[in-house]
C-alpha positions as CSV (number, residue, x, y, z in Angstrom):
1,X,-6.6,128.4,166.6
2,X,-4.6,129.0,169.7
3,X,-1.2,130.7,169.7
4,X,1.6,128.4,169.7
5,X,3.9,129.0,172.6
6,X,7.5,127.6,172.4
7,X,10.7,128.8,174.1
8,X,14.3,128.1,174.9
9,X,15.0,126.4,178.1
10,X,18.0,125.2,180.0
11,X,18.7,121.4,180.3
12,X,17.9,120.7,184.0
13,X,17.6,116.8,184.0
14,X,20.1,113.9,184.1
15,X,20.8,111.2,181.9
16,X,18.8,109.0,184.3
17,X,15.6,110.8,184.3
18,X,15.9,112.4,180.5
19,X,13.0,111.5,178.3
20,X,14.1,109.4,175.4
21,X,12.8,112.0,172.9
22,X,14.9,114.8,174.6
23,X,18.0,112.6,174.6
24,X,17.6,111.8,171.0
25,X,17.2,115.4,170.2
26,X,20.3,116.4,172.1
27,X,22.4,113.9,170.2
28,X,20.7,114.8,166.8
29,X,21.0,118.6,167.1
30,X,24.0,118.7,169.2
31,X,22.7,121.5,171.6
32,X,22.0,120.9,175.1
33,X,19.8,124.1,175.2
34,X,17.1,122.6,172.5
35,X,14.7,119.9,172.9
36,X,11.6,118.4,171.5
37,X,9.7,120.6,173.8
38,X,11.0,123.6,172.1
39,X,9.9,122.5,168.5
40,X,6.4,124.0,167.5
41,X,3.5,121.5,168.2
42,X,0.6,123.4,166.4
43,X,-1.9,122.0,168.8
44,X,-0.5,118.5,168.3
45,X,-1.0,118.6,164.8
46,X,1.9,117.4,162.6
47,X,3.0,119.0,159.1
48,X,1.3,117.1,156.3
49,X,3.6,114.7,154.5
50,X,1.8,114.5,151.2
51,X,2.9,116.0,148.0
52,X,0.7,117.3,145.4
53,X,-2.2,114.5,145.5
54,X,-5.9,115.4,144.6
55,X,-6.6,116.2,148.1
56,X,-4.0,118.8,148.5
57,X,-3.5,120.2,145.1
58,X,-4.1,123.7,144.3
59,X,-4.0,124.5,140.8
60,X,-3.7,128.3,141.6
61,X,-0.8,128.1,144.0
62,X,2.7,128.3,142.2
63,X,5.8,126.9,144.3
64,X,7.4,130.5,144.7
65,X,4.1,131.9,146.3
66,X,4.0,128.6,148.4
67,X,7.3,129.3,149.7
68,X,6.6,132.9,150.8
69,X,3.4,131.8,152.4
70,X,5.1,129.0,154.3
71,X,7.7,131.6,155.5
72,X,4.8,133.8,156.5
73,X,3.0,131.2,158.5
74,X,6.3,129.9,160.1
75,X,7.1,133.6,161.2
76,X,3.8,133.9,162.6
77,X,4.0,130.7,164.5
78,X,0.9,129.3,162.8
79,X,0.3,126.1,161.2
80,X,0.5,126.3,157.3
81,X,-2.4,124.9,155.3
82,X,-1.5,121.3,153.9
83,X,-1.9,122.6,150.2
84,X,1.1,125.0,151.0
85,X,3.4,122.5,152.6
86,X,2.7,120.0,149.8
87,X,3.5,122.7,147.0
88,X,6.8,123.4,148.6
89,X,7.8,119.8,149.1
90,X,6.6,118.9,145.7
91,X,8.8,121.7,144.2
92,X,11.8,120.3,146.1
93,X,11.6,117.1,144.6
94,X,11.0,118.3,141.2
95,X,14.3,120.6,141.9
96,X,16.2,117.0,142.4
97,X,15.0,115.7,139.3
98,X,15.8,118.9,137.3
99,X,19.4,119.2,138.8
100,X,20.3,115.5,139.0
101,X,18.2,114.0,136.3
102,X,16.2,111.0,136.7
103,X,16.4,109.8,140.2
104,X,16.1,106.2,139.1
105,X,19.7,106.1,137.4
106,X,22.2,104.1,139.2
107,X,25.3,106.0,140.6
108,X,26.5,107.7,143.6
109,X,25.2,111.1,144.0
110,X,26.0,114.1,146.4
111,X,23.0,116.0,147.8
112,X,22.4,119.2,149.7
113,X,19.0,119.5,151.5
114,X,17.6,122.4,153.5
115,X,15.0,121.7,156.0
116,X,13.0,124.7,157.5
117,X,11.1,124.6,160.7
118,X,8.9,127.2,162.2
119,X,11.5,127.4,165.0
120,X,14.4,128.9,163.2
121,X,17.0,127.2,165.5
122,X,15.9,123.9,164.4
123,X,16.3,124.6,160.6
124,X,19.2,123.0,159.1
125,X,21.3,122.0,156.0
126,X,22.0,118.2,155.5
127,X,24.9,117.0,153.5
128,X,25.0,113.4,152.3
129,X,25.4,110.9,149.5
130,X,23.4,107.9,148.0
131,X,25.3,104.8,146.9
132,X,25.2,103.3,143.2
133,X,24.0,99.9,144.2
134,X,20.3,100.7,144.5
135,X,18.3,102.4,141.9
136,X,15.8,103.5,144.7
137,X,18.4,104.6,147.0
138,X,17.8,108.3,146.2
139,X,14.1,108.2,146.9
140,X,14.5,106.2,150.1
141,X,17.3,108.1,151.6
142,X,15.6,111.5,151.2
143,X,12.3,110.3,152.1
144,X,14.2,108.9,155.3
145,X,15.8,112.4,156.1
146,X,12.0,113.8,155.7
147,X,10.9,111.5,158.2
148,X,13.6,112.3,160.4
149,X,12.9,116.0,160.2
150,X,9.5,115.5,161.7
151,X,11.1,115.6,165.1
152,X,11.7,119.5,164.4
153,X,8.4,120.0,162.4
154,X,10.8,120.8,159.4
155,X,9.7,120.9,155.9
156,X,12.2,120.0,153.0
157,X,12.3,123.6,151.6
158,X,15.3,123.5,149.1
159,X,17.0,120.6,147.7
160,X,19.8,120.1,145.2
161,X,21.5,116.7,144.0
162,X,24.3,115.9,141.5
163,X,24.3,113.9,138.5
164,X,25.2,110.0,139.0
165,X,29.0,109.6,139.3
166,X,31.4,106.8,139.8
167,X,31.9,107.8,143.4
168,X,30.9,110.7,145.6
169,X,32.9,109.5,148.6
170,X,35.7,111.9,148.6
171,X,33.4,114.6,147.1
172,X,31.2,114.3,150.3
173,X,34.3,114.2,152.6
174,X,35.6,117.3,151.0
175,X,32.3,119.4,151.3
176,X,31.8,118.3,155.0
177,X,35.6,119.1,155.9
178,X,35.1,122.4,154.2
179,X,32.1,123.3,156.1
180,X,33.4,121.9,159.5
181,X,36.6,124.0,159.0
182,X,34.3,127.2,158.2
183,X,32.4,126.4,161.5
184,X,35.4,125.9,163.4
185,X,37.1,129.2,162.1
186,X,34.1,131.2,161.9
187,X,34.7,132.0,158.3
188,X,31.2,131.8,157.1
189,X,27.9,131.8,159.2
190,X,27.7,128.2,160.0
191,X,27.4,125.9,162.9
192,X,28.2,122.3,162.7
193,X,25.8,120.2,165.0
194,X,26.6,116.7,163.8
195,X,28.9,115.2,161.1
196,X,26.3,115.9,158.1
197,X,24.2,118.5,159.8
198,X,24.7,122.2,159.7
199,X,23.0,125.3,161.0
200,X,22.8,128.8,160.2
201,X,24.2,128.3,156.6
202,X,22.3,129.5,153.6
203,X,21.1,126.8,151.3
204,X,22.9,128.6,148.3
205,X,26.0,128.9,150.1
206,X,26.2,125.0,151.0
207,X,25.4,124.3,147.2
208,X,28.2,126.5,146.2
209,X,30.7,124.8,148.4
210,X,29.5,121.5,147.1
211,X,30.2,122.5,143.5
212,X,33.6,124.0,144.3
213,X,34.7,120.7,145.9
214,X,33.4,119.0,142.6
215,X,36.6,119.8,140.8
216,X,39.0,119.2,143.8
217,X,37.6,115.9,144.2
218,X,38.1,114.4,140.9
219,X,34.6,113.3,140.3
220,X,33.9,111.3,137.3
221,X,30.3,111.4,136.2
222,X,28.7,108.7,134.4
223,X,27.3,109.0,130.8
224,X,23.7,110.2,130.5
């Protein structure tokens, strides 16, 4: 496999001659020094989008080993095998079901997702919530985020979600406000690149912020 080369480059185009994907990336990541061209292409191959189906299942590969292997491949700038990516994504979805219970239960939920890219500058944490009107809202929303992450060739590496509650609106605003203030005042290593997107913060730290805001927001959980 040929080595993957990518680098930071300064923005040298105007809005009139800017490629559509570059403009989208600037808006999405909030950094004029990063573009789609900087993301790893891996010989034009995309990261596999499957979970543990028959084709990519490896009974000898546990999730923790898969995460270590994924990190090793990313650090080396190499395309990880499909079975490694599938195992990592599968564990993230299992974590969602373990932390928040059945994803089919109706109710508002707050979630924290960490998407890891081979280009470390393109890794990020996403804070969001799902609404209680639709049972399939959780799956749809998170799968949409996974599709969105393809622009940075990023994998859903870690995930946390709350149990269903009456409303997560105030809770979500509190978490984002806390992280925004931390980014502005340089309290913790975090950079806000859009309203719900944060770079540089550890996944565990983001989850702790969410849990601390739970009590302050007066969240009322629905009966299991």
